PDB file with SEQRES, HELIX, SHEET and CRYST1 records, atoms N, CA, C and O in Angstrom:
SEQRES   1 A   85  MET GLN SER ASP ARG ILE TYR LYS SER HIS GLY ASN MET          
SEQRES   2 A   85  THR ASN SER ALA VAL LEU LEU ASP ARG GLY ILE ARG CYS          
SEQRES   3 A   85  LEU ASN ASN GLU LEU GLY ILE LEU ASP ALA GLU ARG PHE          
SEQRES   4 A   85  VAL ALA LEU LEU LEU ARG GLU THR PHE ASP TYR THR GLU          
SEQRES   5 A   85  TRP ARG LYS ASN ASN LEU PHE VAL GLY MET SER ILE ASP          
SEQRES   6 A   85  GLU ILE ILE ASP GLU ALA ASP LYS TYR CYS LYS GLU ARG          
SEQRES   7 A   85  ALA ILE PRO THR LEU SER SER                                  
HELIX    1 AA1 GLN A    2  ASP A    4  5                                   3    
HELIX    2 AA2 ARG A    5  LYS A    8  1                                   4    
HELIX    3 AA3 SER A    9  ASN A   12  5                                   4    
HELIX    4 AA4 SER A   16  LEU A   31  1                                  16    
HELIX    5 AA5 ILE A   33  ARG A   45  1                                  13    
HELIX    6 AA6 TYR A   50  TRP A   53  1                                   4    
HELIX    7 AA7 ARG A   54  LEU A   58  3                                   5    
HELIX    8 AA8 ILE A   64  GLU A   77  1                                  14    
CRYST1    1.000    1.000    1.000  90.00  90.00  90.00 P 1           1          
ATOM      1  N   MET A   1      12.888   8.479  -1.078  1.00  0.00           N  
ATOM      2  CA  MET A   1      11.637   7.760  -0.908  1.00  0.00           C  
ATOM      3  C   MET A   1      11.936   6.258  -0.822  1.00  0.00           C  
ATOM      4  O   MET A   1      12.747   5.717  -1.573  1.00  0.00           O  
ATOM      5  N   GLN A   2      11.265   5.623   0.101  1.00  0.00           N  
ATOM      6  CA  GLN A   2      11.510   4.199   0.335  1.00  0.00           C  
ATOM      7  C   GLN A   2      11.215   3.337  -0.880  1.00  0.00           C  
ATOM      8  O   GLN A   2      11.942   2.380  -1.145  1.00  0.00           O  
ATOM      9  N   SER A   3      10.179   3.652  -1.612  1.00  0.00           N  
ATOM     10  CA  SER A   3       9.802   2.815  -2.760  1.00  0.00           C  
ATOM     11  C   SER A   3      10.843   2.861  -3.881  1.00  0.00           C  
ATOM     12  O   SER A   3      10.787   2.030  -4.788  1.00  0.00           O  
ATOM     13  N   ASP A   4      11.781   3.794  -3.849  1.00  0.00           N  
ATOM     14  CA  ASP A   4      12.836   3.820  -4.864  1.00  0.00           C  
ATOM     15  C   ASP A   4      13.704   2.575  -4.787  1.00  0.00           C  
ATOM     16  O   ASP A   4      14.322   2.199  -5.783  1.00  0.00           O  
ATOM     17  N   ARG A   5      13.767   1.929  -3.638  1.00  0.00           N  
ATOM     18  CA  ARG A   5      14.604   0.725  -3.478  1.00  0.00           C  
ATOM     19  C   ARG A   5      14.198  -0.372  -4.439  1.00  0.00           C  
ATOM     20  O   ARG A   5      15.051  -1.115  -4.926  1.00  0.00           O  
ATOM     21  N   ILE A   6      12.929  -0.484  -4.717  1.00  0.00           N  
ATOM     22  CA  ILE A   6      12.452  -1.595  -5.551  1.00  0.00           C  
ATOM     23  C   ILE A   6      13.014  -1.493  -6.970  1.00  0.00           C  
ATOM     24  O   ILE A   6      13.225  -2.521  -7.614  1.00  0.00           O  
ATOM     25  N   TYR A   7      13.251  -0.328  -7.453  1.00  0.00           N  
ATOM     26  CA  TYR A   7      13.717  -0.158  -8.826  1.00  0.00           C  
ATOM     27  C   TYR A   7      15.204  -0.453  -8.973  1.00  0.00           C  
ATOM     28  O   TYR A   7      15.658  -0.775 -10.071  1.00  0.00           O  
ATOM     29  N   LYS A   8      15.956  -0.351  -7.912  1.00  0.00           N  
ATOM     30  CA  LYS A   8      17.399  -0.579  -7.987  1.00  0.00           C  
ATOM     31  C   LYS A   8      17.696  -2.038  -8.356  1.00  0.00           C  
ATOM     32  O   LYS A   8      18.709  -2.308  -9.002  1.00  0.00           O  
ATOM     33  N   SER A   9      16.845  -2.970  -7.963  1.00  0.00           N  
ATOM     34  CA  SER A   9      17.113  -4.385  -8.219  1.00  0.00           C  
ATOM     35  C   SER A   9      16.966  -4.748  -9.695  1.00  0.00           C  
ATOM     36  O   SER A   9      17.539  -5.748 -10.128  1.00  0.00           O  
ATOM     37  N   HIS A  10      16.227  -3.981 -10.474  1.00  0.00           N  
ATOM     38  CA  HIS A  10      15.977  -4.349 -11.864  1.00  0.00           C  
ATOM     39  C   HIS A  10      17.184  -4.202 -12.758  1.00  0.00           C  
ATOM     40  O   HIS A  10      17.220  -4.799 -13.834  1.00  0.00           O  
ATOM     41  N   GLY A  11      18.187  -3.417 -12.349  1.00  0.00           N  
ATOM     42  CA  GLY A  11      19.374  -3.246 -13.160  1.00  0.00           C  
ATOM     43  C   GLY A  11      20.243  -4.485 -13.183  1.00  0.00           C  
ATOM     44  O   GLY A  11      21.035  -4.665 -14.108  1.00  0.00           O  
ATOM     45  N   ASN A  12      20.109  -5.347 -12.180  1.00  0.00           N  
ATOM     46  CA  ASN A  12      20.918  -6.545 -12.093  1.00  0.00           C  
ATOM     47  C   ASN A  12      20.042  -7.791 -12.127  1.00  0.00           C  
ATOM     48  O   ASN A  12      20.065  -8.599 -11.199  1.00  0.00           O  
ATOM     49  N   MET A  13      19.274  -7.944 -13.197  1.00  0.00           N  
ATOM     50  CA  MET A  13      18.351  -9.064 -13.281  1.00  0.00           C  
ATOM     51  C   MET A  13      19.108 -10.392 -13.299  1.00  0.00           C  
ATOM     52  O   MET A  13      20.133 -10.530 -13.967  1.00  0.00           O  
ATOM     53  N   THR A  14      18.590 -11.347 -12.565  1.00  0.00           N  
ATOM     54  CA  THR A  14      19.182 -12.661 -12.456  1.00  0.00           C  
ATOM     55  C   THR A  14      18.934 -13.455 -13.718  1.00  0.00           C  
ATOM     56  O   THR A  14      17.852 -13.376 -14.299  1.00  0.00           O  
ATOM     57  N   ASN A  15      19.939 -14.235 -14.158  1.00  0.00           N  
ATOM     58  CA  ASN A  15      19.713 -15.037 -15.360  1.00  0.00           C  
ATOM     59  C   ASN A  15      18.723 -16.160 -15.053  1.00  0.00           C  
ATOM     60  O   ASN A  15      18.477 -16.467 -13.887  1.00  0.00           O  
ATOM     61  N   SER A  16      18.171 -16.758 -16.064  1.00  0.00           N  
ATOM     62  CA  SER A  16      17.092 -17.729 -15.913  1.00  0.00           C  
ATOM     63  C   SER A  16      17.473 -18.941 -15.084  1.00  0.00           C  
ATOM     64  O   SER A  16      16.696 -19.388 -14.241  1.00  0.00           O  
ATOM     65  N   ALA A  17      18.669 -19.478 -15.319  1.00  0.00           N  
ATOM     66  CA  ALA A  17      19.090 -20.678 -14.588  1.00  0.00           C  
ATOM     67  C   ALA A  17      19.219 -20.393 -13.090  1.00  0.00           C  
ATOM     68  O   ALA A  17      18.800 -21.202 -12.261  1.00  0.00           O  
ATOM     69  N   VAL A  18      19.792 -19.255 -12.753  1.00  0.00           N  
ATOM     70  CA  VAL A  18      19.938 -18.880 -11.341  1.00  0.00           C  
ATOM     71  C   VAL A  18      18.575 -18.627 -10.712  1.00  0.00           C  
ATOM     72  O   VAL A  18      18.318 -19.037  -9.580  1.00  0.00           O  
ATOM     73  N   LEU A  19      17.711 -17.953 -11.449  1.00  0.00           N  
ATOM     74  CA  LEU A  19      16.371 -17.673 -10.944  1.00  0.00           C  
ATOM     75  C   LEU A  19      15.582 -18.962 -10.684  1.00  0.00           C  
ATOM     76  O   LEU A  19      14.932 -19.102  -9.648  1.00  0.00           O  
ATOM     77  N   LEU A  20      15.644 -19.888 -11.622  1.00  0.00           N  
ATOM     78  CA  LEU A  20      14.969 -21.185 -11.436  1.00  0.00           C  
ATOM     79  C   LEU A  20      15.532 -21.918 -10.239  1.00  0.00           C  
ATOM     80  O   LEU A  20      14.772 -22.480  -9.450  1.00  0.00           O  
ATOM     81  N   ASP A  21      16.837 -21.927 -10.083  1.00  0.00           N  
ATOM     82  CA  ASP A  21      17.477 -22.606  -8.955  1.00  0.00           C  
ATOM     83  C   ASP A  21      17.043 -21.982  -7.634  1.00  0.00           C  
ATOM     84  O   ASP A  21      16.685 -22.695  -6.696  1.00  0.00           O  
ATOM     85  N   ARG A  22      17.074 -20.657  -7.558  1.00  0.00           N  
ATOM     86  CA  ARG A  22      16.661 -19.975  -6.321  1.00  0.00           C  
ATOM     87  C   ARG A  22      15.189 -20.209  -6.021  1.00  0.00           C  
ATOM     88  O   ARG A  22      14.810 -20.407  -4.867  1.00  0.00           O  
ATOM     89  N   GLY A  23      14.361 -20.188  -7.058  1.00  0.00           N  
ATOM     90  CA  GLY A  23      12.928 -20.398  -6.859  1.00  0.00           C  
ATOM     91  C   GLY A  23      12.625 -21.796  -6.338  1.00  0.00           C  
ATOM     92  O   GLY A  23      11.830 -21.963  -5.413  1.00  0.00           O  
ATOM     93  N   ILE A  24      13.263 -22.798  -6.935  1.00  0.00           N  
ATOM     94  CA  ILE A  24      13.043 -24.179  -6.471  1.00  0.00           C  
ATOM     95  C   ILE A  24      13.557 -24.354  -5.058  1.00  0.00           C  
ATOM     96  O   ILE A  24      12.921 -25.032  -4.252  1.00  0.00           O  
ATOM     97  N   ARG A  25      14.693 -23.758  -4.741  1.00  0.00           N  
ATOM     98  CA  ARG A  25      15.216 -23.840  -3.357  1.00  0.00           C  
ATOM     99  C   ARG A  25      14.243 -23.209  -2.377  1.00  0.00           C  
ATOM    100  O   ARG A  25      14.010 -23.750  -1.296  1.00  0.00           O  
ATOM    101  N   CYS A  26      13.669 -22.056  -2.752  1.00  0.00           N  
ATOM    102  CA  CYS A  26      12.695 -21.394  -1.881  1.00  0.00           C  
ATOM    103  C   CYS A  26      11.474 -22.288  -1.659  1.00  0.00           C  
ATOM    104  O   CYS A  26      11.015 -22.457  -0.529  1.00  0.00           O  
ATOM    105  N   LEU A  27      10.954 -22.859  -2.750  1.00  0.00           N  
ATOM    106  CA  LEU A  27       9.809 -23.750  -2.634  1.00  0.00           C  
ATOM    107  C   LEU A  27      10.143 -24.944  -1.749  1.00  0.00           C  
ATOM    108  O   LEU A  27       9.367 -25.300  -0.862  1.00  0.00           O  
ATOM    109  N   ASN A  28      11.295 -25.563  -1.987  1.00  0.00           N  
ATOM    110  CA  ASN A  28      11.700 -26.718  -1.174  1.00  0.00           C  
ATOM    111  C   ASN A  28      11.845 -26.375   0.291  1.00  0.00           C  
ATOM    112  O   ASN A  28      11.440 -27.149   1.159  1.00  0.00           O  
ATOM    113  N   ASN A  29      12.433 -25.198   0.575  1.00  0.00           N  
ATOM    114  CA  ASN A  29      12.632 -24.781   1.968  1.00  0.00           C  
ATOM    115  C   ASN A  29      11.310 -24.487   2.671  1.00  0.00           C  
ATOM    116  O   ASN A  29      11.141 -24.819   3.844  1.00  0.00           O  
ATOM    117  N   GLU A  30      10.377 -23.865   1.956  1.00  0.00           N  
ATOM    118  CA  GLU A  30       9.104 -23.488   2.563  1.00  0.00           C  
ATOM    119  C   GLU A  30       8.092 -24.637   2.597  1.00  0.00           C  
ATOM    120  O   GLU A  30       7.364 -24.799   3.576  1.00  0.00           O  
ATOM    121  N   LEU A  31       8.049 -25.427   1.532  1.00  0.00           N  
ATOM    122  CA  LEU A  31       7.011 -26.445   1.396  1.00  0.00           C  
ATOM    123  C   LEU A  31       7.505 -27.866   1.624  1.00  0.00           C  
ATOM    124  O   LEU A  31       6.710 -28.767   1.893  1.00  0.00           O  
ATOM    125  N   GLY A  32       8.797 -28.068   1.519  1.00  0.00           N  
ATOM    126  CA  GLY A  32       9.336 -29.412   1.501  1.00  0.00           C  
ATOM    127  C   GLY A  32       9.342 -29.911   0.055  1.00  0.00           C  
ATOM    128  O   GLY A  32       8.626 -29.388  -0.799  1.00  0.00           O  
ATOM    129  N   ILE A  33      10.155 -30.919  -0.199  1.00  0.00           N  
ATOM    130  CA  ILE A  33      10.352 -31.381  -1.585  1.00  0.00           C  
ATOM    131  C   ILE A  33       9.042 -31.876  -2.199  1.00  0.00           C  
ATOM    132  O   ILE A  33       8.721 -31.518  -3.332  1.00  0.00           O  
ATOM    133  N   LEU A  34       8.296 -32.676  -1.482  1.00  0.00           N  
ATOM    134  CA  LEU A  34       7.073 -33.253  -2.038  1.00  0.00           C  
ATOM    135  C   LEU A  34       6.043 -32.177  -2.392  1.00  0.00           C  
ATOM    136  O   LEU A  34       5.522 -32.154  -3.507  1.00  0.00           O  
ATOM    137  N   ASP A  35       5.755 -31.291  -1.443  1.00  0.00           N  
ATOM    138  CA  ASP A  35       4.756 -30.245  -1.712  1.00  0.00           C  
ATOM    139  C   ASP A  35       5.260 -29.228  -2.745  1.00  0.00           C  
ATOM    140  O   ASP A  35       4.463 -28.644  -3.479  1.00  0.00           O  
ATOM    141  N   ALA A  36       6.567 -29.018  -2.801  1.00  0.00           N  
ATOM    142  CA  ALA A  36       7.115 -28.134  -3.848  1.00  0.00           C  
ATOM    143  C   ALA A  36       6.846 -28.729  -5.222  1.00  0.00           C  
ATOM    144  O   ALA A  36       6.444 -28.018  -6.143  1.00  0.00           O  
ATOM    145  N   GLU A  37       7.068 -30.038  -5.362  1.00  0.00           N  
ATOM    146  CA  GLU A  37       6.771 -30.720  -6.627  1.00  0.00           C  
ATOM    147  C   GLU A  37       5.286 -30.658  -6.961  1.00  0.00           C  
ATOM    148  O   GLU A  37       4.915 -30.451  -8.116  1.00  0.00           O  
ATOM    149  N   ARG A  38       4.440 -30.835  -5.959  1.00  0.00           N  
ATOM    150  CA  ARG A  38       2.993 -30.755  -6.174  1.00  0.00           C  
ATOM    151  C   ARG A  38       2.590 -29.351  -6.612  1.00  0.00           C  
ATOM    152  O   ARG A  38       1.743 -29.193  -7.491  1.00  0.00           O  
ATOM    153  N   PHE A  39       3.198 -28.325  -5.997  1.00  0.00           N  
ATOM    154  CA  PHE A  39       2.911 -26.958  -6.335  1.00  0.00           C  
ATOM    155  C   PHE A  39       3.273 -26.671  -7.791  1.00  0.00           C  
ATOM    156  O   PHE A  39       2.481 -26.082  -8.527  1.00  0.00           O  
ATOM    157  N   VAL A  40       4.467 -27.087  -8.202  1.00  0.00           N  
ATOM    158  CA  VAL A  40       4.894 -26.867  -9.591  1.00  0.00           C  
ATOM    159  C   VAL A  40       3.959 -27.603 -10.546  1.00  0.00           C  
ATOM    160  O   VAL A  40       3.593 -27.067 -11.592  1.00  0.00           O  
ATOM    161  N   ALA A  41       3.569 -28.832 -10.191  1.00  0.00           N  
ATOM    162  CA  ALA A  41       2.659 -29.598 -11.048  1.00  0.00           C  
ATOM    163  C   ALA A  41       1.315 -28.896 -11.173  1.00  0.00           C  
ATOM    164  O   ALA A  41       0.729 -28.867 -12.255  1.00  0.00           O  
ATOM    165  N   LEU A  42       0.824 -28.331 -10.078  1.00  0.00           N  
ATOM    166  CA  LEU A  42      -0.432 -27.577 -10.119  1.00  0.00           C  
ATOM    167  C   LEU A  42      -0.321 -26.376 -11.045  1.00  0.00           C  
ATOM    168  O   LEU A  42      -1.228 -26.122 -11.838  1.00  0.00           O  
ATOM    169  N   LEU A  43       0.768 -25.641 -10.956  1.00  0.00           N  
ATOM    170  CA  LEU A  43       0.963 -24.489 -11.812  1.00  0.00           C  
ATOM    171  C   LEU A  43       0.985 -24.876 -13.283  1.00  0.00           C  
ATOM    172  O   LEU A  43       0.444 -24.166 -14.131  1.00  0.00           O  
ATOM    173  N   LEU A  44       1.607 -25.992 -13.573  1.00  0.00           N  
ATOM    174  CA  LEU A  44       1.692 -26.451 -14.965  1.00  0.00           C  
ATOM    175  C   LEU A  44       0.375 -26.990 -15.481  1.00  0.00           C  
ATOM    176  O   LEU A  44       0.055 -26.837 -16.659  1.00  0.00           O  
ATOM    177  N   ARG A  45      -0.382 -27.616 -14.612  1.00  0.00           N  
ATOM    178  CA  ARG A  45      -1.619 -28.274 -15.017  1.00  0.00           C  
ATOM    179  C   ARG A  45      -2.788 -27.299 -15.123  1.00  0.00           C  
ATOM    180  O   ARG A  45      -3.613 -27.417 -16.029  1.00  0.00           O  
ATOM    181  N   GLU A  46      -2.863 -26.350 -14.216  1.00  0.00           N  
ATOM    182  CA  GLU A  46      -3.986 -25.411 -14.169  1.00  0.00           C  
ATOM    183  C   GLU A  46      -3.707 -24.187 -15.026  1.00  0.00           C  
ATOM    184  O   GLU A  46      -2.550 -23.828 -15.245  1.00  0.00           O  
ATOM    185  N   THR A  47      -4.757 -23.552 -15.508  1.00  0.00           N  
ATOM    186  CA  THR A  47      -4.597 -22.261 -16.171  1.00  0.00           C  
ATOM    187  C   THR A  47      -4.611 -21.210 -15.055  1.00  0.00           C  
ATOM    188  O   THR A  47      -5.664 -20.832 -14.541  1.00  0.00           O  
ATOM    189  N   PHE A  48      -3.439 -20.766 -14.711  1.00  0.00           N  
ATOM    190  CA  PHE A  48      -3.276 -19.864 -13.572  1.00  0.00           C  
ATOM    191  C   PHE A  48      -2.445 -18.666 -14.015  1.00  0.00           C  
ATOM    192  O   PHE A  48      -1.304 -18.818 -14.451  1.00  0.00           O  
ATOM    193  N   ASP A  49      -3.017 -17.491 -13.901  1.00  0.00           N  
ATOM    194  CA  ASP A  49      -2.323 -16.256 -14.242  1.00  0.00           C  
ATOM    195  C   ASP A  49      -1.865 -15.600 -12.952  1.00  0.00           C  
ATOM    196  O   ASP A  49      -2.617 -14.872 -12.304  1.00  0.00           O  
ATOM    197  N   TYR A  50      -0.605 -15.873 -12.589  1.00  0.00           N  
ATOM    198  CA  TYR A  50      -0.071 -15.353 -11.334  1.00  0.00           C  
ATOM    199  C   TYR A  50      -0.133 -13.836 -11.283  1.00  0.00           C  
ATOM    200  O   TYR A  50      -0.482 -13.261 -10.252  1.00  0.00           O  
ATOM    201  N   THR A  51       0.203 -13.186 -12.385  1.00  0.00           N  
ATOM    202  CA  THR A  51       0.198 -11.721 -12.401  1.00  0.00           C  
ATOM    203  C   THR A  51      -1.186 -11.171 -12.087  1.00  0.00           C  
ATOM    204  O   THR A  51      -1.324 -10.229 -11.307  1.00  0.00           O  
ATOM    205  N   GLU A  52      -2.199 -11.755 -12.689  1.00  0.00           N  
ATOM    206  CA  GLU A  52      -3.574 -11.308 -12.413  1.00  0.00           C  
ATOM    207  C   GLU A  52      -3.970 -11.629 -10.986  1.00  0.00           C  
ATOM    208  O   GLU A  52      -4.589 -10.797 -10.322  1.00  0.00           O  
ATOM    209  N   TRP A  53      -3.628 -12.814 -10.493  1.00  0.00           N  
ATOM    210  CA  TRP A  53      -3.938 -13.196  -9.122  1.00  0.00           C  
ATOM    211  C   TRP A  53      -3.269 -12.248  -8.130  1.00  0.00           C  
ATOM    212  O   TRP A  53      -3.880 -11.819  -7.151  1.00  0.00           O  
ATOM    213  N   ARG A  54      -1.998 -11.929  -8.401  1.00  0.00           N  
ATOM    214  CA  ARG A  54      -1.245 -11.024  -7.513  1.00  0.00           C  
ATOM    215  C   ARG A  54      -1.919  -9.661  -7.439  1.00  0.00           C  
ATOM    216  O   ARG A  54      -2.046  -9.088  -6.357  1.00  0.00           O  
ATOM    217  N   LYS A  55      -2.353  -9.139  -8.585  1.00  0.00           N  
ATOM    218  CA  LYS A  55      -2.999  -7.832  -8.630  1.00  0.00           C  
ATOM    219  C   LYS A  55      -4.277  -7.811  -7.781  1.00  0.00           C  
ATOM    220  O   LYS A  55      -4.577  -6.819  -7.117  1.00  0.00           O  
ATOM    221  N   ASN A  56      -5.018  -8.917  -7.815  1.00  0.00           N  
ATOM    222  CA  ASN A  56      -6.328  -8.959  -7.171  1.00  0.00           C  
ATOM    223  C   ASN A  56      -6.326  -9.516  -5.747  1.00  0.00           C  
ATOM    224  O   ASN A  56      -7.320  -9.380  -5.033  1.00  0.00           O  
ATOM    225  N   ASN A  57      -5.226 -10.139  -5.325  1.00  0.00           N  
ATOM    226  CA  ASN A  57      -5.259 -10.832  -4.037  1.00  0.00           C  
ATOM    227  C   ASN A  57      -4.093 -10.546  -3.096  1.00  0.00           C  
ATOM    228  O   ASN A  57      -4.279 -10.490  -1.881  1.00  0.00           O  
ATOM    229  N   LEU A  58      -2.929 -10.369  -3.631  1.00  0.00           N  
ATOM    230  CA  LEU A  58      -1.733 -10.403  -2.786  1.00  0.00           C  
ATOM    231  C   LEU A  58      -1.535  -9.163  -1.935  1.00  0.00           C  
ATOM    232  O   LEU A  58      -1.338  -9.277  -0.725  1.00  0.00           O  
ATOM    233  N   PHE A  59      -1.581  -8.000  -2.524  1.00  0.00           N  
ATOM    234  CA  PHE A  59      -1.280  -6.760  -1.791  1.00  0.00           C  
ATOM    235  C   PHE A  59      -2.408  -5.752  -1.868  1.00  0.00           C  
ATOM    236  O   PHE A  59      -2.159  -4.548  -1.911  1.00  0.00           O  
ATOM    237  N   VAL A  60      -3.625  -6.216  -1.885  1.00  0.00           N  
ATOM    238  CA  VAL A  60      -4.791  -5.348  -2.005  1.00  0.00           C  
ATOM    239  C   VAL A  60      -4.826  -4.369  -0.835  1.00  0.00           C  
ATOM    240  O   VAL A  60      -4.742  -4.763   0.328  1.00  0.00           O  
ATOM    241  N   GLY A  61      -4.951  -3.090  -1.166  1.00  0.00           N  
ATOM    242  CA  GLY A  61      -5.074  -2.044  -0.164  1.00  0.00           C  
ATOM    243  C   GLY A  61      -3.757  -1.609   0.461  1.00  0.00           C  
ATOM    244  O   GLY A  61      -3.760  -0.800   1.388  1.00  0.00           O  
ATOM    245  N   MET A  62      -2.619  -2.131  -0.030  1.00  0.00           N  
ATOM    246  CA  MET A  62      -1.319  -1.763   0.521  1.00  0.00           C  
ATOM    247  C   MET A  62      -0.584  -0.843  -0.432  1.00  0.00           C  
ATOM    248  O   MET A  62      -0.633  -1.031  -1.647  1.00  0.00           O  
ATOM    249  N   SER A  63       0.096   0.148   0.115  1.00  0.00           N  
ATOM    250  CA  SER A  63       0.936   1.014  -0.712  1.00  0.00           C  
ATOM    251  C   SER A  63       2.252   0.294  -0.984  1.00  0.00           C  
ATOM    252  O   SER A  63       2.563  -0.703  -0.331  1.00  0.00           O  
ATOM    253  N   ILE A  64       3.013   0.788  -1.930  1.00  0.00           N  
ATOM    254  CA  ILE A  64       4.312   0.188  -2.248  1.00  0.00           C  
ATOM    255  C   ILE A  64       5.232   0.246  -1.029  1.00  0.00           C  
ATOM    256  O   ILE A  64       5.983  -0.697  -0.777  1.00  0.00           O  
ATOM    257  N   ASP A  65       5.181   1.334  -0.276  1.00  0.00           N  
ATOM    258  CA  ASP A  65       6.001   1.447   0.920  1.00  0.00           C  
ATOM    259  C   ASP A  65       5.609   0.418   1.980  1.00  0.00           C  
ATOM    260  O   ASP A  65       6.473  -0.127   2.667  1.00  0.00           O  
ATOM    261  N   GLU A  66       4.324   0.155   2.111  1.00  0.00           N  
ATOM    262  CA  GLU A  66       3.866  -0.868   3.073  1.00  0.00           C  
ATOM    263  C   GLU A  66       4.340  -2.265   2.637  1.00  0.00           C  
ATOM    264  O   GLU A  66       4.735  -3.083   3.467  1.00  0.00           O  
ATOM    265  N   ILE A  67       4.296  -2.517   1.344  1.00  0.00           N  
ATOM    266  CA  ILE A  67       4.741  -3.805   0.829  1.00  0.00           C  
ATOM    267  C   ILE A  67       6.241  -3.972   1.104  1.00  0.00           C  
ATOM    268  O   ILE A  67       6.679  -5.030   1.556  1.00  0.00           O  
ATOM    269  N   ILE A  68       7.018  -2.929   0.831  1.00  0.00           N  
ATOM    270  CA  ILE A  68       8.457  -2.985   1.059  1.00  0.00           C  
ATOM    271  C   ILE A  68       8.752  -3.166   2.545  1.00  0.00           C  
ATOM    272  O   ILE A  68       9.635  -3.945   2.904  1.00  0.00           O  
ATOM    273  N   ASP A  69       8.026  -2.460   3.416  1.00  0.00           N  
ATOM    274  CA  ASP A  69       8.210  -2.623   4.861  1.00  0.00           C  
ATOM    275  C   ASP A  69       7.944  -4.061   5.289  1.00  0.00           C  
ATOM    276  O   ASP A  69       8.696  -4.621   6.086  1.00  0.00           O  
ATOM    277  N   GLU A  70       6.873  -4.662   4.761  1.00  0.00           N  
ATOM    278  CA  GLU A  70       6.564  -6.053   5.088  1.00  0.00           C  
ATOM    279  C   GLU A  70       7.639  -7.002   4.575  1.00  0.00           C  
ATOM    280  O   GLU A  70       8.002  -7.961   5.256  1.00  0.00           O  
ATOM    281  N   ALA A  71       8.148  -6.736   3.372  1.00  0.00           N  
ATOM    282  CA  ALA A  71       9.206  -7.573   2.814  1.00  0.00           C  
ATOM    283  C   ALA A  71      10.476  -7.460   3.658  1.00  0.00           C  
ATOM    284  O   ALA A  71      11.126  -8.469   3.932  1.00  0.00           O  
ATOM    285  N   ASP A  72      10.836  -6.237   4.074  1.00  0.00           N  
ATOM    286  CA  ASP A  72      12.006  -6.052   4.923  1.00  0.00           C  
ATOM    287  C   ASP A  72      11.839  -6.773   6.252  1.00  0.00           C  
ATOM    288  O   ASP A  72      12.767  -7.420   6.737  1.00  0.00           O  
ATOM    289  N   LYS A  73      10.664  -6.661   6.834  1.00  0.00           N  
ATOM    290  CA  LYS A  73      10.382  -7.334   8.105  1.00  0.00           C  
ATOM    291  C   LYS A  73      10.525  -8.862   7.953  1.00  0.00           C  
ATOM    292  O   LYS A  73      11.127  -9.524   8.799  1.00  0.00           O  
ATOM    293  N   TYR A  74       9.972  -9.396   6.882  1.00  0.00           N  
ATOM    294  CA  TYR A  74      10.060 -10.832   6.602  1.00  0.00           C  
ATOM    295  C   TYR A  74      11.515 -11.261   6.482  1.00  0.00           C  
ATOM    296  O   TYR A  74      11.918 -12.279   7.044  1.00  0.00           O  
ATOM    297  N   CYS A  75      12.306 -10.476   5.741  1.00  0.00           N  
ATOM    298  CA  CYS A  75      13.698 -10.817   5.535  1.00  0.00           C  
ATOM    299  C   CYS A  75      14.504 -10.723   6.833  1.00  0.00           C  
ATOM    300  O   CYS A  75      15.340 -11.582   7.112  1.00  0.00           O  
ATOM    301  N   LYS A  76      14.253  -9.688   7.615  1.00  0.00           N  
ATOM    302  CA  LYS A  76      14.972  -9.544   8.893  1.00  0.00           C  
ATOM    303  C   LYS A  76      14.668 -10.701   9.840  1.00  0.00           C  
ATOM    304  O   LYS A  76      15.563 -11.202  10.521  1.00  0.00           O  
ATOM    305  N   GLU A  77      13.424 -11.117   9.881  1.00  0.00           N  
ATOM    306  CA  GLU A  77      13.033 -12.247  10.751  1.00  0.00           C  
ATOM    307  C   GLU A  77      13.723 -13.539  10.327  1.00  0.00           C  
ATOM    308  O   GLU A  77      13.885 -14.448  11.140  1.00  0.00           O  
ATOM    309  N   ARG A  78      14.133 -13.630   9.056  1.00  0.00           N  
ATOM    310  CA  ARG A  78      14.720 -14.868   8.538  1.00  0.00           C  
ATOM    311  C   ARG A  78      16.183 -14.686   8.158  1.00  0.00           C  
ATOM    312  O   ARG A  78      16.777 -15.557   7.522  1.00  0.00           O  
ATOM    313  N   ALA A  79      16.765 -13.550   8.548  1.00  0.00           N  
ATOM    314  CA  ALA A  79      18.172 -13.232   8.270  1.00  0.00           C  
ATOM    315  C   ALA A  79      18.491 -13.315   6.776  1.00  0.00           C  
ATOM    316  O   ALA A  79      19.542 -13.824   6.389  1.00  0.00           O  
ATOM    317  N   ILE A  80      17.578 -12.812   5.940  1.00  0.00           N  
ATOM    318  CA  ILE A  80      17.774 -12.776   4.481  1.00  0.00           C  
ATOM    319  C   ILE A  80      18.245 -11.379   4.116  1.00  0.00           C  
ATOM    320  O   ILE A  80      17.624 -10.395   4.520  1.00  0.00           O  
ATOM    321  N   PRO A  81      19.339 -11.271   3.354  1.00  0.00           N  
ATOM    322  CA  PRO A  81      19.808  -9.925   2.945  1.00  0.00           C  
ATOM    323  C   PRO A  81      18.751  -9.185   2.125  1.00  0.00           C  
ATOM    324  O   PRO A  81      18.036  -9.793   1.329  1.00  0.00           O  
ATOM    325  N   THR A  82      18.659  -7.878   2.324  1.00  0.00           N  
ATOM    326  CA  THR A  82      17.715  -7.049   1.567  1.00  0.00           C  
ATOM    327  C   THR A  82      18.485  -6.008   0.789  1.00  0.00           C  
ATOM    328  O   THR A  82      19.698  -5.877   0.951  1.00  0.00           O  
ATOM    329  N   LEU A  83      17.785  -5.263  -0.060  1.00  0.00           N  
ATOM    330  CA  LEU A  83      18.415  -4.204  -0.819  1.00  0.00           C  
ATOM    331  C   LEU A  83      18.947  -3.090   0.086  1.00  0.00           C  
ATOM    332  O   LEU A  83      19.926  -2.423  -0.249  1.00  0.00           O  
ATOM    333  N   SER A  84      18.299  -2.899   1.224  1.00  0.00           N  
ATOM    334  CA  SER A  84      18.701  -1.823   2.113  1.00  0.00           C  
ATOM    335  C   SER A  84      19.774  -2.254   3.094  1.00  0.00           C  
ATOM    336  O   SER A  84      20.283  -1.423   3.847  1.00  0.00           O  
ATOM    337  N   SER A  85      20.138  -3.553   3.105  1.00  0.00           N  
ATOM    338  CA  SER A  85      21.156  -3.998   4.067  1.00  0.00           C  
ATOM    339  C   SER A  85      22.513  -4.101   3.421  1.00  0.00           C  
ATOM    340  O   SER A  85      23.487  -4.461   4.083  1.00  0.00           O  
TER     341      SER A  85                                                      
END                                                                             
């Protein structure tokens, strides 16, 4: 089953420093340095529950397989390695 791929990544969880570094790099690459800083400041300033927002907004009406397919498509378009590659 395709959705089994998502569980394989949890065995090798990234340490906090690496995760923070990768996250900031992603924000900088997508938003630019200034907007990345503004985004982080907004998250810190506002009471924002990302987990709750994600449940209600991000993948509404999509199955786990559809989400994985979209993630794979996104990664292939940007030459980002995936779990299946």
